[in-house]
Every structure is written in C-alpha cells, then in structure tokens.
C-alpha positions, 0 to 999 in steps of 0.5 A: 826650153829647159828649167834649170836648178843648178848650185854651186859651192865652194868651200876655200880652206888654207894649206901648211903654208899658207896656199888656198886651195878649194877643200870642197866644190860641188857643181850641177848645170847651168854651173861649170868651174873653170880651172882654178889659178893661184896667185902667187903675188897677192896670196890669192886663188881665182876661180871663175865661175862659167854659165856654158847655157845662152844665158838665164831663162824663166823657171830657172833655179839657182843656188850658190853657197860660197865659203873662205875659212880662216888663213884662206884667200878668194876671189870669184869671178865670171867671164861674161855678163849674165844674160836673163831672157825674155820670159812668156809667163813665171820668173827666174830667181838666184840665192845665194849665200857668202861666208867667211870666217876669222883671218879670212878673205872674200871676194865677189866681183862678176860681170854685170847682169843685163836684162831682155826686154821681158824678164822677171829676175830674182836674185836674194843674197846673204853675206855672213862675215865672221869678226876679223873676216874680210869681204869685197862685194860687187855687183852691176848692172847695165839697163839693158841690150842697148842697140837692140832697143831693149833698155830699161825693159825688163819687166820685174827685176828684184835684187836683195842684199843682207851683209851681217857681220858677227851676226848682226845686221849691218846692211839691208839693201832692195831693188824692185822696179819695172824696168819703165819704174827705174829708167824714170830715175836714171834719167834725173841722174847725171850719166844720163838715159842709159846709165849703168849702176855698181854695188859694192860692200867691204867687209874688215877689221881695217876699214877705220876713218884713218885708212887713207883710201877715202879721199882717192876714191871720192875724188873718181866722183866726175868726169861722168861717173858719180860715187857715193861711200857711206859707212856702215853702222859697224865694220864696213862701207856702202860705195855706190858707181854710177856711169853712163856706158859699161864701159866707164862704170868697169874703169870706174870698177877698177879704179876702185881696186886699184886705190883699195889695192893700197889697204887689201893687197887681195884686192891688186889679184888680176881677175885675167880677163881677155 
C-alpha cells in the first residue's frame, strides 16, 4: 500500500464588495477540494476538503496550512469521518496550521476522527489569530467502530493543539494515550463506555462575559450531554463536550453553533451535509 505525503494550502481573501474567494490554493493526494460554495446570507465561503482514499494508513504524512485575510470569512469542513486504519508498523502524522488576520473569520469543523484497532496517529494543530480576527475550531473523536467491537483499541493516539492570539500562547493541550488508558477514563464519565468527545476553541473580539451566550450554552449540559466552558487567559473560550454516541455529539455541536450564531453570524452558515 503506497504512503501518502499530502499537502493542502489555502488562502481566503476578500474581493471588492466583500465576497470571499480562494486567492490561492494548492493540494496533493489524499487531499481534494470540492467546488467552494458562497453563502450569501452569512457572507461565508464554504469549502469541503475530501479524502478520496479509504482513509489514513501507516506512513501517511499530511500537512495543511489555511490562512484567512482581512475581511474574508471561511468555513472548512469534511463530508465524512477520517478513518485511521490498523498499522502493522510505523505511524501516521498530520500537521495543520491555521492563521486569521485582523477582521478575518475562520471556522474549521471536520467530521470526527475514527481510530481503528491497532492504529498509531499523531496530530499537531497550530492556531494563530491576529487581534481583531476570529475563529471557531472544533475537533471530534469517536472511540472506534463500536459495531465491530473496536472501541478504545487503538494503540496510540496523540492530539496536540497550540493557540496563539497576537503571538501570545493562550492555550496548549495534549492528549497522548492508548485506547485502553482512555477507555479507563471514559468508564467514569457520565455518558458511558462508548463516549464520544469534542474539543472546541472560540477566539473573537466579542467574547466578553456580557456576550449573553454563555448561559444558553451551559444549559445544554444534561440529558446525556456533558458540556464544560472555560475562559482563556485572553480573547477566547475553550469548550468540551462528551456524549454517549456520535449522534448525540453531532446534535450537541449543532446546538452550540446555533446558540453562538446569535453573536457570531458566520456560524449560521449551513455546512450543506447530506
């Protein structure tokens, strides 16, 4: 099976009149772009990043860099989950870098990671936002193919994220565990042994204590969904969700976006998933 060394590079810019376009784009397998869609109601450009291969295999090295210029608004998503397959040896690695200029908006909300039995995967995410820029990033993790008895049986999973605002580090997180280690932790979680996770970051000039959306978000906690909201040292919020299954997690994230869209209009953009 061939190894992939894929790259994706996008830069979103605003034309005269305010419409966002992809000013530059470059990609190599396994990355592929669907035709971008302009949502006139939310003034947001929607881009679907497609992986036309079966999934992520041993030896794959994926790099992406997405930048949003002043006045542009971009939503990047995927049409399906990212499956990480069993590896006899070696690992797969993904490095992704997101930058937002003053007056720009970027939302990154891919479908979940699904680690299969015996896989090893590392993902490094770097986010850099200039003061005056705004970003919503959400990462989802499903414990494996539950119907195939593959929950929590990956070999190693490392997810790292660094978030900087104006060059200042405001968030650094790292998950580096075997499936068995994370399963032991999930057993204590309210949603149960097949719990699904989401980690979200919101950076925006409007994120103040008086914004009015914190209480509705907190009210989502319950009925099988665990939700926690923490204010960063500067300019944003960290949001955690735990749900008993992928369906409940998807609904929880959809509700989060609906609530936040009242303050951040670009989050009302429909990802147009079937």
